[in-house]
N, CA, C and O of each residue as an XYZ file, in Angstrom:
828
protein
N      -0.981    -79.053    -44.689
C      -1.876    -78.001    -45.540
C      -2.114    -77.075    -46.919
O      -2.943    -76.821    -47.792
N      -0.366    -76.669    -46.317
C       0.173    -76.436    -47.900
C      -0.203    -76.601    -49.069
O      -0.668    -75.837    -49.916
N       0.214    -78.453    -49.035
C      -0.243    -79.081    -50.175
C      -1.706    -79.039    -50.638
O      -2.064    -79.304    -51.786
N      -2.230    -78.804    -49.984
C      -3.727    -79.035    -49.833
C      -3.765    -77.945    -50.922
O      -4.055    -78.077    -52.111
N      -3.174    -76.123    -49.802
C      -4.175    -75.286    -50.208
C      -3.650    -75.485    -52.115
O      -4.329    -75.227    -53.109
N      -2.261    -76.012    -52.034
C      -1.917    -75.779    -53.357
C      -3.054    -76.494    -54.225
O      -3.269    -75.744    -55.177
N      -4.233    -78.121    -54.342
C      -4.225    -78.804    -54.779
C      -5.569    -78.194    -56.023
O      -6.086    -78.512    -57.094
N      -5.625    -76.996    -54.821
C      -7.087    -76.331    -54.556
C      -8.644    -77.650    -53.626
O      -9.521    -78.338    -54.148
N      -8.386    -77.490    -52.641
C      -8.673    -78.464    -52.123
C      -9.876    -77.425    -51.213
O     -10.054    -76.211    -51.312
N     -10.536    -78.379    -50.377
C     -11.113    -77.537    -49.577
C     -10.426    -77.031    -48.101
O      -9.995    -77.917    -47.363
N     -10.370    -76.239    -47.862
C      -9.474    -75.458    -46.736
C     -10.336    -74.971    -45.034
O     -10.150    -74.136    -44.149
N     -11.027    -75.764    -45.245
C     -11.689    -75.329    -44.394
C     -12.801    -76.986    -43.637
O     -13.870    -77.070    -43.032
N     -11.723    -78.049    -44.154
C     -12.665    -78.998    -43.671
C     -11.633    -79.088    -42.213
O     -10.635    -78.409    -42.456
N     -11.553    -79.651    -40.900
C     -11.356    -80.217    -40.387
C      -9.820    -81.893    -40.340
O     -10.052    -82.562    -39.333
N      -9.251    -82.162    -40.709
C      -8.209    -83.563    -40.243
C      -7.666    -84.013    -39.644
O      -6.805    -83.452    -38.965
N      -8.020    -85.723    -39.609
C      -7.827    -85.898    -38.159
C      -7.294    -87.054    -38.744
O      -7.623    -87.290    -39.906
N      -6.244    -88.113    -37.944
C      -6.372    -89.229    -38.165
C      -7.032    -90.649    -37.225
O      -7.206    -90.600    -36.007
N      -7.343    -91.898    -38.104
C      -8.559    -92.698    -37.695
C      -7.328    -94.574    -37.603
O      -6.543    -95.307    -38.204
N      -7.808    -94.419    -36.814
C      -7.098    -96.243    -37.206
C      -6.341    -96.138    -36.068
O      -5.825    -95.173    -35.504
N      -6.388    -97.882    -35.726
C      -5.675    -98.463    -34.002
C      -4.433    -97.411    -33.785
O      -4.297    -97.054    -32.615
N      -3.659    -96.951    -34.577
C      -1.961    -96.202    -33.986
C      -3.114    -94.775    -33.740
O      -3.306    -94.898    -32.530
N      -3.795    -93.781    -34.087
C      -4.926    -92.756    -33.024
C      -5.002    -93.374    -32.467
O      -4.125    -93.552    -31.622
N      -6.257    -94.254    -32.548
C      -7.095    -94.314    -31.434
C      -5.887    -95.254    -29.847
O      -6.025    -95.106    -28.633
N      -5.019    -95.981    -30.482
C      -4.453    -96.391    -29.093
C      -3.818    -94.979    -28.942
O      -4.182    -94.742    -27.791
N      -3.345    -94.240    -29.201
C      -2.644    -92.684    -28.297
C      -3.581    -92.172    -28.111
O      -3.209    -91.012    -27.932
N      -4.733    -92.191    -28.001
C      -6.255    -91.439    -28.451
C      -6.784    -91.452    -26.381
O      -7.082    -90.751    -25.414
N      -6.486    -93.286    -27.033
C      -7.103    -94.179    -25.204
C      -5.390    -93.971    -23.710
O      -5.288    -94.315    -22.532
N      -4.608    -93.393    -24.507
C      -3.093    -93.843    -23.401
C      -2.870    -92.537    -22.960
O      -2.159    -92.349    -21.974
N      -3.669    -91.106    -23.895
C      -3.718    -90.581    -23.161
C      -4.601    -90.212    -22.605
O      -4.371    -89.491    -21.634
N      -5.994    -90.525    -22.947
C      -7.121    -89.456    -22.097
C      -6.822    -91.210    -20.619
O      -7.042    -90.893    -19.450
N      -6.523    -92.248    -20.788
C      -6.646    -93.061    -19.601
C      -4.691    -92.219    -18.967
O      -4.670    -91.770    -17.821
N      -3.051    -92.119    -20.007
C      -3.023    -91.238    -18.306
C      -3.416    -89.829    -18.056
O      -2.461    -89.202    -17.597
N      -4.429    -89.150    -18.190
C      -4.867    -88.445    -17.585
C      -5.992    -88.497    -16.651
O      -5.855    -87.699    -15.723
N      -6.979    -89.142    -16.617
C      -7.392    -89.734    -15.751
C      -7.197    -90.569    -14.058
O      -7.706    -90.438    -12.946
N      -6.160    -91.438    -14.695
C      -4.955    -91.736    -13.692
C      -5.304    -91.027    -12.864
O      -6.152    -90.889    -11.983
N      -3.696    -90.166    -13.734
C      -3.333    -88.818    -12.797
C      -4.498    -87.807    -11.815
O      -4.002    -87.553    -10.717
N      -5.892    -87.211    -12.002
C      -6.605    -87.063    -12.061
C      -7.142    -87.687    -10.520
O      -7.108    -87.268     -9.364
N      -7.659    -88.951    -11.214
C      -7.881    -90.350    -10.116
C      -7.094    -90.040     -8.032
O      -7.376    -89.948     -6.838
N      -5.934    -90.020     -9.150
C      -4.426    -90.410     -8.222
C      -4.684    -88.573     -6.541
O      -4.803    -88.399     -5.328
N      -4.595    -87.674     -8.108
C      -3.798    -86.810     -7.088
C      -5.733    -86.136     -6.078
O      -5.754    -85.480     -5.036
N      -6.785    -86.530     -6.738
C      -7.566    -87.186     -5.467
C      -7.922    -88.313     -4.147
O      -8.343    -88.278     -2.991
N      -7.563    -89.064     -4.916
C      -7.034    -90.312     -3.535
C      -6.864    -90.046     -2.550
O      -7.430    -89.807     -1.483
N      -4.692    -90.185     -3.643
C      -3.988    -89.909     -2.206
C      -3.866    -89.272     -1.275
O      -3.247    -89.587     -0.259
N      -4.777    -87.698     -1.607
C      -4.584    -86.886     -0.738
C      -6.187    -87.691      0.278
O      -5.944    -87.996      1.446
N      -6.593    -87.764      0.132
C      -8.181    -88.393      1.469
C      -7.515    -89.442      1.856
O      -7.622    -89.894      2.996
N      -6.814    -89.906      1.021
C      -6.266    -91.807      1.880
C      -5.607    -91.206      2.865
O      -6.411    -91.029      3.780
N      -4.593    -90.816      3.137
C      -3.732    -89.563      3.695
C      -4.560    -89.380      5.172
O      -4.437    -89.895      6.283
N      -5.552    -88.276      4.524
C      -6.343    -88.183      6.215
C      -6.587    -89.620      6.868
O      -6.160    -90.098      7.919
N      -7.511    -90.194      5.776
C      -7.689    -91.720      6.524
C      -6.088    -91.324      7.282
O      -5.979    -90.709      8.343
N      -5.534    -91.572      6.881
C      -4.494    -92.868      7.131
C      -4.130    -92.765      9.510
O      -4.009    -93.349     10.587
N      -4.166    -91.315      8.611
C      -3.336    -89.341      9.892
C      -4.958    -90.477     11.497
O      -5.129    -90.997     12.599
N      -5.484    -90.109     10.305
C      -7.095    -90.307     12.152
C      -6.796    -91.214     12.239
O      -6.770    -91.269     13.468
N      -6.310    -92.700     11.732
C      -6.495    -93.503     12.304
C      -5.211    -94.314     12.923
O      -5.354    -95.073     13.882
N      -3.648    -94.035     12.142
C      -2.844    -93.979     13.018
C      -2.096    -92.992     14.370
O      -1.181    -93.320     15.125
N      -2.996    -91.520     14.306
C      -2.289    -90.957     14.362
C      -1.067    -90.580     14.800
O      -0.919    -90.189     15.958
N       0.081    -90.660     13.815
C       1.224    -90.346     13.345
C       1.390    -90.495     12.377
O       1.304    -91.532     11.719
N       1.988    -88.295     11.745
C       2.079    -88.929     10.015
C       3.792    -89.620      9.605
O       4.587    -89.136      8.799
N       3.952    -90.695     10.340
C       5.264    -91.834      9.778
C       4.460    -92.574      9.095
O       4.275    -92.827      7.904
N       3.943    -92.922     10.257
C       2.441    -94.440      9.611
C       1.841    -94.245      8.671
O       1.627    -94.937      7.676
N       1.576    -93.385      8.924
C       0.131    -93.364      8.210
C       0.826    -92.807      6.891
O       0.034    -92.161      6.204
N       2.021    -92.891      6.407
C       2.808    -92.439      5.360
C       2.943    -93.612      4.363
O       2.507    -93.936      3.259
N       4.173    -94.307      5.787
C       4.323    -96.375      5.522
C       3.414    -97.446      4.360
O       3.883    -98.350      3.669
N       1.795    -96.906      4.459
C       1.502    -97.504      3.731
C       1.009    -97.119      2.439
O       0.325    -97.797      1.673
N       1.725    -95.165      2.186
C       1.741    -94.711      0.468
C       2.134    -95.546     -0.051
O       1.757    -96.219     -1.010
N       3.914    -95.555      1.327
C       5.323    -95.295      0.585
C       5.420    -96.991     -0.623
O       5.699    -97.329     -1.773
N       5.040    -97.454      0.478
C       4.415    -98.931     -0.269
C       3.524    -98.935     -1.433
O       3.561   -100.017     -2.017
N       2.723    -98.060     -1.964
C       1.720    -99.185     -2.908
C       2.946    -98.178     -4.064
O       3.257    -98.369     -5.239
N       3.480    -96.860     -2.831
C       4.542    -96.563     -4.660
C       5.076    -96.696     -5.304
O       5.089    -96.390     -6.497
N       6.194    -97.632     -4.142
C       7.057    -98.285     -4.415
C       6.821    -99.880     -5.487
O       7.305   -100.197     -6.573
N       5.601   -100.773     -4.302
C       5.178   -101.057     -5.651
C       4.592   -101.468     -7.260
O       4.866   -102.303     -8.123
N       3.417   -100.098     -7.035
C       3.731    -99.813     -8.384
C       4.955    -99.473     -9.272
O       5.145   -100.019    -10.358
N       5.846    -98.450     -8.688
C       6.714    -98.259     -9.673
C       6.905    -98.819    -10.229
O       6.548    -98.685    -11.399
N       8.059   -100.529     -9.538
C       8.135   -101.649     -9.927
C       7.664   -102.565    -10.448
O       8.428   -103.336    -11.028
N       6.144   -102.846    -10.441
C       5.854   -102.934    -11.568
C       5.383   -102.618    -13.157
O       5.236   -103.298    -14.173
N       5.226   -101.154    -12.779
C       4.734   -100.473    -14.208
C       6.146   -100.691    -15.474
O       6.035   -101.052    -16.646
N       7.941   -100.166    -14.390
C       9.077   -100.891    -15.081
C       8.676   -102.342    -15.272
O       8.712   -102.462    -16.497
N       8.468   -103.016    -14.979
C       8.652   -104.696    -14.934
C       7.839   -104.297    -16.273
O       8.486   -104.133    -17.307
N       6.267   -104.118    -16.279
C       5.687   -104.434    -17.386
C       5.991   -103.731    -18.352
O       4.987   -103.567    -19.045
N       7.037   -103.124    -18.844
C       7.634   -101.314    -19.930
C       8.500   -102.801    -20.218
O       8.603   -103.198    -21.379
N       9.118   -103.595    -19.062
C      10.055   -104.655    -19.721
C       9.684   -105.545    -21.373
O      10.259   -105.621    -22.459
N       8.385   -106.110    -20.769
C       7.538   -107.182    -21.171
C       7.136   -106.477    -22.293
O       6.902   -107.139    -23.304
N       7.024   -105.451    -22.323
C       5.717   -105.296    -24.104
C       6.834   -104.803    -24.502
O       6.492   -103.748    -25.036
N       8.457   -104.928    -24.622
C       9.004   -105.192    -25.392
C       9.319   -106.806    -26.073
O      10.393   -107.136    -26.574
N       8.535   -107.372    -25.991
C       8.151   -108.266    -26.596
C       7.129   -109.474    -26.519
O       7.153   -110.675    -26.790
N       5.873   -108.216    -25.822
C       4.589   -108.949    -25.384
C       3.723   -107.624    -26.337
O       4.231   -106.601    -26.795
N       2.321   -108.064    -26.419
C       1.583   -106.713    -27.165
C       0.428   -106.656    -25.217
O      -0.432   -107.333    -24.655
N       1.244   -105.373    -24.959
C       0.600   -104.895    -23.819
C      -1.562   -103.593    -24.630
O      -1.824   -102.948    -25.646
N      -2.209   -103.896    -23.566
C      -2.906   -103.056    -23.389
C      -2.656   -101.511    -22.809
O      -1.595   -101.259    -22.237
N      -3.151   -101.018    -22.893
C      -2.354    -99.539    -22.444
C      -3.809    -99.376    -20.655
O      -3.927    -98.381    -19.940
N      -4.419   -100.413    -20.548
C      -5.312   -100.191    -19.617
C      -3.871   -101.534    -18.475
O      -4.476   -102.025    -17.522
N      -2.963   -101.823    -18.511
C      -1.611   -102.283    -17.346
C      -2.137   -100.490    -16.326
O      -2.478   -100.334    -15.154
N      -2.046    -99.951    -16.935
C      -1.267    -98.771    -16.593
C      -2.345    -98.352    -15.091
O      -1.896    -97.824    -14.074
N      -3.943    -98.782    -15.322
C      -4.168    -97.883    -14.451
C      -4.272    -99.501    -13.258
O      -4.316    -99.498    -12.028
N      -4.282   -100.494    -14.036
C      -4.918   -102.536    -13.297
C      -3.470   -101.009    -12.283
O      -3.681   -100.083    -11.500
N      -1.920   -101.680    -13.067
C      -1.323   -101.468    -11.718
C      -1.352   -100.094    -10.847
O      -0.975   -100.291     -9.692
N      -1.577    -99.248    -11.026
C      -1.665    -98.214    -10.408
C      -2.171    -98.290     -8.681
O      -1.642    -97.955     -7.621
N      -4.088    -99.212     -9.253
C      -5.447    -98.847     -8.368
C      -4.704    -99.634     -7.930
O      -3.896    -99.106     -7.165
N      -4.509   -101.302     -8.120
C      -4.262   -102.179     -7.598
C      -3.479   -102.529     -6.565
O      -3.760   -103.307     -5.654
N      -1.446   -101.297     -6.923
C      -1.366   -101.534     -6.550
C      -1.252   -100.717     -4.578
O      -0.708   -100.800     -3.477
N      -2.318    -99.949     -5.472
C      -2.640    -98.235     -4.799
C      -3.788    -99.777     -3.553
O      -3.197   -100.017     -2.500
N      -4.393   -100.137     -3.636
C      -5.057   -100.393     -2.512
C      -4.608   -101.334     -1.511
O      -4.849   -101.555     -0.324
N      -3.522   -102.028     -2.841
C      -2.740   -103.662     -1.238
C      -1.945   -103.040     -1.149
O      -2.176   -102.474     -0.081
N      -0.425   -102.397     -1.779
C      -0.267   -101.931     -0.537
C      -0.234   -100.860      0.726
O       0.561   -100.724      1.656
N      -1.515   -100.120      0.331
C      -2.361   -100.359      1.513
C      -2.692   -101.328      2.724
O      -2.458   -101.261      3.931
N      -3.383   -102.331      1.852
C      -4.115   -102.570      2.684
C      -3.652   -103.843      3.198
O      -4.456   -104.410      3.938
N      -2.641   -104.381      3.004
C      -0.960   -105.236      3.715
C      -0.652   -104.176      4.879
O      -1.022   -104.205      6.053
N      -0.079   -103.488      4.388
C       0.509   -102.137      5.648
C      -0.313   -102.133      6.273
O      -0.108   -103.098      7.010
N      -1.339   -101.631      6.594
C      -1.929   -102.074      7.494
C      -2.246   -102.861      8.658
O      -2.480   -102.370      9.762
N      -2.250   -104.513      8.300
C      -2.409   -105.324      8.614
C      -1.027   -105.162      9.149
O      -1.189   -105.078     10.366
N       0.086   -105.084      8.920
C       1.305   -105.352      9.396
C       1.877   -103.993     10.695
O       2.832   -103.846     11.458
N       1.127   -103.538     10.474
C       1.239   -101.603     11.352
C       0.365   -101.783     12.579
O       0.817   -101.531     13.696
N      -0.931   -102.234     12.391
C      -1.107   -102.759     13.228
C      -0.453   -103.666     14.280
O       0.597   -103.440     14.881
N      -1.058   -104.467     14.368
C      -0.119   -105.377     14.996
C       1.199   -104.650     15.491
O       1.552   -104.419     16.648
N       1.723   -104.404     14.495
C       3.669   -103.844     15.209
C       3.037   -103.411     16.286
O       3.255   -103.830     17.423
N       1.966   -102.281     15.887
C       1.765   -100.977     16.719
C       1.177   -101.327     18.323
O       1.508   -100.755     19.362
N       0.068   -102.610     18.131
C      -0.033   -103.732     19.169
C       0.828   -103.931     20.149
O       0.665   -103.485     21.285
N       2.425   -105.048     19.545
C       2.580   -105.494     20.388
C       4.024   -104.287     21.136
O       4.670   -104.335     22.183
N       4.015   -103.369     20.011
C       4.990   -103.257     20.953
C       4.435   -101.712     21.633
O       5.183   -100.736     21.577
N       3.075   -101.619     22.262
C       2.290   -100.997     23.470
C       2.023   -101.540     24.050
O       1.368   -100.922     24.889
N       2.139   -103.548     24.473
C       1.985   -104.559     24.476
C       2.654   -104.764     25.346
O       2.266   -105.268     26.400
N       4.093   -104.334     25.035
C       5.625   -105.179     25.902
C       5.959   -103.914     25.655
O       6.336   -103.945     24.484
N       6.094   -102.338     26.213
C       6.181   -101.106     26.898
C       5.869   -101.563     27.781
O       6.872   -101.839     28.439
N       4.309   -102.076     28.649
C       3.291   -102.192     29.353
C       4.497   -103.112     30.413
O       5.199   -102.644     31.309
N       4.416   -104.506     29.938
C       4.956   -105.321     30.086
C       6.992   -105.575     30.222
O       7.951   -106.198     30.678
N       6.615   -104.797     29.628
C       8.502   -104.508     30.331
C       9.385   -103.109     30.029
O      10.261   -103.110     29.164
N       9.127   -102.138     30.678
C       8.915   -100.859     30.550
C      10.485   -101.006     30.943
O      10.522   -100.955     29.714
N      11.471   -101.102     31.292
C      12.601   -101.153     31.367
C      13.578   -101.177     29.806
O      14.710   -100.707     29.689
N      12.806   -101.829     28.763
C      13.852   -102.495     27.961
C      14.119   -101.219     26.620
O      13.867   -100.017     26.709
N      14.560   -101.787     25.709
C      14.698   -100.738     25.214
C      14.557   -100.681     23.673
O      14.541   -101.643     22.904
N      14.432    -99.040     23.297
C      13.156    -99.062     21.511
C      13.459   -100.068     20.915
O      12.588   -100.813     20.467
N      14.656   -100.296     20.787
C      15.263   -100.983     19.444
C      15.091   -101.872     19.694
O      14.678   -102.401     18.662
N      15.118   -103.505     21.454
C      14.818   -104.139     21.633
C      13.152   -104.078     21.348
O      12.789   -104.855     20.464
N      12.167   -103.325     21.928
C      10.866   -103.747     21.853
C      10.594   -104.145     20.479
O      10.002   -105.100     19.975
N      11.443   -102.728     19.849
C      11.538   -102.257     18.503
C      11.323   -104.163     17.715
O      10.403   -104.742     17.138
N      12.732   -104.539     18.134
C      12.242   -105.887     17.755
C      11.389   -106.696     17.575
O      10.884   -107.236     16.591
N      11.214   -106.752     19.093
C      10.743   -108.071     19.259
C       8.945   -107.489     18.965
O       8.222   -108.441     19.259
N       8.124   -106.326     18.519
C       7.725   -106.148     18.262
C       6.807   -106.521     16.921
O       5.635   -106.647     16.567
N       8.532   -106.631     16.300
C       8.444   -106.272     14.451
C       8.088   -108.501     14.314
O       7.358   -109.039     13.481
N       8.733   -109.065     15.192
C       9.070   -110.727     15.208
C       7.194   -110.941     15.071
O       6.580   -111.251     14.050
N       6.646   -110.670     16.382
C       5.280   -110.872     16.552
C       4.317   -110.779     15.974
O       3.395   -111.593     16.036
N       4.339   -109.519     15.130
C       3.455   -108.681     14.387
C       3.942   -109.985     12.544
O       3.222   -110.731     11.880
N       4.662   -109.808     12.488
C       5.203   -110.762     11.546
C       5.108   -112.514     11.709
O       4.906   -113.210     10.714
N       5.194   -112.815     12.403
C       4.473   -113.665     13.194
C       3.012   -114.240     12.796
O       2.700   -115.193     12.082
N       2.362   -113.463     13.402
C       0.775   -112.973     13.089
C      -0.028   -112.942     11.864
O      -0.941   -113.549     11.305
N       1.065   -111.545     11.663
C      -0.268   -110.489     10.197
C       1.052   -111.226      8.944
O       0.878   -110.704      7.843
N       2.244   -112.269      8.935
C       2.605   -112.207      8.004
C       2.284   -112.775      6.968
O       2.297   -112.343      5.815
N       1.768   -114.496      7.653
C       1.064   -115.256      6.597
C      -0.304   -115.487      6.712
O      -0.968   -116.523      6.750
N      -0.738   -113.658      6.783
C      -2.438   -113.716      6.413
C      -2.273   -112.973      5.435
O      -2.982   -113.163      4.447
N      -0.806   -111.397      5.431
C       0.145   -111.499      3.780
C      -0.534   -112.123      2.679
O      -1.376   -111.773      1.853
N       0.397   -113.622      3.060
C       0.935   -113.873      2.122
C      -0.173   -115.053      1.966
O       0.327   -115.879      1.202
N      -1.116   -115.363      2.258
C      -2.663   -115.279      1.386
C      -3.376   -115.016      0.982
O      -4.073   -115.485      0.082
N      -3.398   -114.034      1.647
C      -4.481   -113.131      0.546
C      -3.615   -112.683     -0.502
O      -4.014   -113.100     -1.589
N      -3.028   -112.289     -0.546
C      -1.787   -112.311     -2.489
C      -2.214   -112.838     -2.703
O      -3.233   -112.456     -3.277
N      -2.003   -114.573     -2.520
C      -1.812   -115.825     -3.109
C      -3.236   -115.613     -3.903
O      -3.588   -115.546     -5.081
N      -3.967   -115.533     -2.395
C      -6.009   -115.132     -3.599
C      -5.570   -114.847     -4.382
O      -5.200   -115.379     -5.429
N      -5.526   -113.238     -3.669
C      -5.936   -112.423     -5.493
C      -5.648   -112.647     -6.147
O      -6.478   -112.544     -7.049
N      -4.200   -113.228     -6.629
C      -3.101   -113.632     -7.555
C      -3.713   -114.992     -8.375
O      -3.272   -115.174     -9.510
N      -4.627   -115.871     -7.884
C      -5.109   -116.728     -8.273
C      -6.562   -116.544     -9.496
O      -7.037   -117.183    -10.435
N      -6.940   -114.741     -8.459
C      -7.696   -114.700     -8.935
C      -7.534   -113.548    -10.079
O      -8.023   -114.095    -11.067
N      -7.186   -112.485    -10.401
C      -6.593   -112.731    -10.942
C      -5.379   -113.528    -12.496
O      -5.059   -113.200    -13.639
N      -5.206   -114.259    -11.879
C      -4.438   -115.914    -13.229
C      -5.207   -115.798    -14.265
O      -4.838   -115.759    -15.439
N      -6.396   -115.736    -13.816
C      -8.022   -116.542    -14.404
C      -7.883   -115.210    -15.968
O      -7.735   -115.378    -17.179
N      -7.960   -114.551    -15.502
C      -8.007   -113.351    -16.506
C      -6.762   -113.531    -17.773
O      -7.160   -112.789    -18.672
N      -5.579   -114.119    -18.181
C      -4.405   -115.426    -18.546
C      -5.571   -115.956    -19.728
O      -5.923   -115.802    -20.898
N      -5.746   -116.389    -18.987
C      -6.918   -117.718    -19.875
C      -7.033   -116.821    -20.896
O      -6.310   -116.906    -21.888
N      -7.910   -115.919    -20.759
C      -9.132   -115.856    -21.301
C      -8.234   -115.178    -22.611
O      -7.073   -114.771    -22.548
N      -9.406   -115.190    -24.170
C      -8.939   -115.045    -25.528
C      -8.346   -113.350    -26.447
O      -7.773   -113.109    -27.510
N      -8.847   -112.589    -25.397
C      -8.698   -111.146    -25.535
C      -7.774   -110.801    -24.540
O      -7.517   -111.087    -23.370
N      -7.166   -109.715    -25.901
C      -5.454   -109.394    -25.367
C      -5.868   -108.105    -24.082
O      -5.580   -108.298    -22.901
N      -6.433   -107.075    -24.467
C      -7.339   -106.126    -23.465
C      -7.128   -106.733    -21.669
O      -6.534   -106.212    -20.725
N      -8.059   -108.282    -21.796
C      -8.117   -109.009    -20.717
C      -6.785   -109.580    -19.266
O      -6.502   -109.469    -18.073
N      -6.236   -110.454    -21.087
C      -5.224   -110.858    -20.249
C      -4.540   -109.769    -19.706
O      -4.179   -109.681    -18.532
N      -4.367   -108.933    -20.594
C      -2.949   -107.379    -20.086
C      -3.227   -107.458    -18.412
O      -2.505   -107.666    -17.436
N      -4.538   -107.205    -18.598
C      -5.158   -106.896    -16.943
C      -4.695   -108.191    -15.762
O      -4.755   -108.384    -14.548
N      -4.232   -108.859    -16.949
C      -4.635   -110.209    -15.683
C      -2.794   -109.932    -15.608
O      -2.123   -109.670    -14.609
N      -2.408   -110.078    -16.828
C      -0.219   -110.329    -16.021
C       0.087   -108.806    -15.043
O       0.928   -108.770    -14.145
N      -0.687   -107.753    -15.398
C      -0.575   -105.916    -14.570
C      -1.223   -107.083    -13.381
O      -0.289   -107.324    -12.616
N      -1.872   -107.499    -13.161
C      -2.636   -107.742    -12.074
C      -1.601   -108.646    -11.268
O      -1.545   -108.232    -10.110
N      -0.740   -109.767    -11.484
C      -0.823   -110.845    -11.053
C       0.984   -110.430    -10.523
O       1.666   -111.066     -9.720
N       1.335   -109.299    -11.219
C       2.444   -108.710    -11.346
C       2.739   -107.967    -10.154
O       3.608   -108.079     -9.288
N       1.465   -106.916    -10.405
C       1.853   -105.970     -8.971
C       1.500   -106.264     -8.082
O       1.697   -105.396     -7.231
N       0.545   -107.936     -7.365
C       0.234   -107.861     -6.276
C       1.098   -109.285     -5.673
O       0.836   -109.925     -4.655
N       2.178   -109.519     -6.654
C       3.043   -110.415     -6.349
C       4.284   -109.261     -5.574
O       5.005   -109.574     -4.626
N       4.275   -108.155     -6.143
C       5.154   -107.325     -6.116
C       4.415   -106.286     -4.185
O       4.677   -105.497     -3.278
N       3.747   -106.914     -4.594
C       3.429   -105.510     -3.501
C       2.997   -106.370     -2.145
O       2.297   -105.898     -1.249
N       3.617   -107.912     -2.159
C       3.748   -108.500     -1.434
C       4.693   -109.066     -1.031
O       4.500   -109.354      0.150
N       6.241   -109.601     -1.596
C       7.187   -109.197     -1.307
C       7.254   -108.032     -1.302
O       8.123   -107.426     -1.928
N       6.340   -107.462     -0.587
C       7.295   -105.183     -0.781
C       6.910   -105.496      1.022
O       7.470   -105.087      2.039
N       5.817   -106.317      0.836
C       5.000   -105.625      2.271
C       5.890   -106.356      2.999
O       6.360   -105.707      3.934
N       6.371   -107.705      2.887
C       7.078   -109.167      3.798
C       8.694   -108.559      4.136
O       9.195   -108.845      5.223
N       9.498   -107.674      3.095
C      10.895   -107.060      3.018
C      10.700   -106.101      3.340
O      11.227   -105.930      4.440
N      10.151   -105.192      2.973
C      10.354   -103.785      2.368
C      10.405   -103.678      3.502
O      11.333   -103.739      4.309
N       8.282   -103.331      3.663
C       8.016   -102.900      5.078
C       8.740   -102.970      6.020
O       9.188   -101.902      6.437
N       9.264   -104.663      6.949
C       9.936   -105.020      7.874
C      11.067   -103.536      8.010
O      11.088   -102.771      8.975
N      11.704   -103.461      7.093
C      12.708   -102.878      7.121
C      12.642   -101.648      7.253
O      13.574   -101.072      7.814
N      11.934   -101.188      6.948
C      11.131    -99.446      7.644
C      10.649    -99.369      8.788
O      10.390    -98.213      9.124
N      10.377   -100.313      9.682
C       9.161   -100.672     10.287
C      10.752   -101.283     11.318
O      10.218   -101.750     12.324
N      11.884   -101.419     11.449
C      13.126   -101.451     12.377
C      13.817   -100.442     11.725
O      14.889   -100.875     12.149
N      14.216    -99.307     10.952
C      14.922    -98.539     10.140
C      14.903    -97.578     11.329
O      15.929    -97.293     11.946
N      13.029    -96.822     11.786
C      12.605    -95.853     12.222
C      12.055    -96.441     13.339
O      11.206    -95.851     14.007
N      12.617    -97.999     13.720
C      11.573    -97.872     15.049
C      11.063    -97.450     16.144
O      11.167    -96.223     16.136
N      10.429    -97.906     17.346
C       8.948    -97.760     17.560
C       8.456    -96.349     17.993
O       7.263    -96.052     18.066
N       9.390    -95.588     18.246
C       9.269    -93.876     18.832
C       8.652    -93.242     17.874
O       7.802    -92.362     18.014
N       8.995    -93.599     17.071
C       8.426    -92.800     15.421
C       6.790    -92.811     15.255
O       6.061    -91.831     15.105
N       6.157    -95.197     15.375
C       5.714    -95.340     14.745
C       4.146    -95.392     15.756
O       2.983    -95.628     15.428
N       4.685    -95.106     16.874
C       3.564    -95.602     17.804
C       3.319    -94.551     18.919
O       4.179    -94.091     19.670
N       1.591    -94.158     18.892
C       0.870    -92.644     19.104
C       1.437    -92.158     20.982
O       1.080    -91.089     21.478
């Protein structure tokens, strides 16, 4: 600004940077703000719906925990890939939205099966210890719903993978982020979620 004043040029003009770097910076900033605003609105509403459905705060929190872990791991992997690949700023939004949706979706499959099995086993075996009931219920849930989660994720993965063969860098980035978040979410649903169910036990998860 001082150099402009010394040069005798007009100082009442607004100066701004342009070009791809400036555009990318603005898009990243707006994207981060919009995503944060959407998450702040969606997460509490989603939690209320899950509490109403499960009637248990612990059970309602598990889908959000799975979604948070899946999204965080995916963003970490994307940050590593960004050092060698050109990625669009859209990957953050795709990872966040898809991770939240699939994390909740796949958790609902398993948690519902688990709670249903626990209720049935307690009615059939009232003298069984809670840990034993929980272990049998988890085995039944994984047998009935684990395959559905895997193949559902595989179907979404194929759909997201189709974006990788497009010629645009933006859509390729969306496909890469989508494939990563789907794979991570399925892996977390089939490993992390059963571990959490075992750790918490049926008493905290069943109404």
